C-alpha positions, 0 to 999 in steps of 0.5 A, spaced: 500 500 500 502 506 498 502 512 503 496 517 503 501 523 501 504 519 496 498 517 493 495 524 493 501 527 490 501 522 484 494 523 483 496 531 483 502 530 478 498 525 474 492 530 473 497 536 471 501 531 466 494 530 463 492 538 463 499 539 459 497 534 454 490 536 453 493 543 452 498 541 447 493 537 443 488 543 443 494 547 441 496 542 435 489 542 433 488 550 433 495 550 428 492 544 424 485 548 423 488 555 423 
């Protein structure tokens, strides 16, 4: 079992990565649709 604090940090990091990834995807789509 992972410690709660570690799990919380991991989830926050995962969310941050997904958010950046989505930003990049939408940015690429904007360029393509231009």
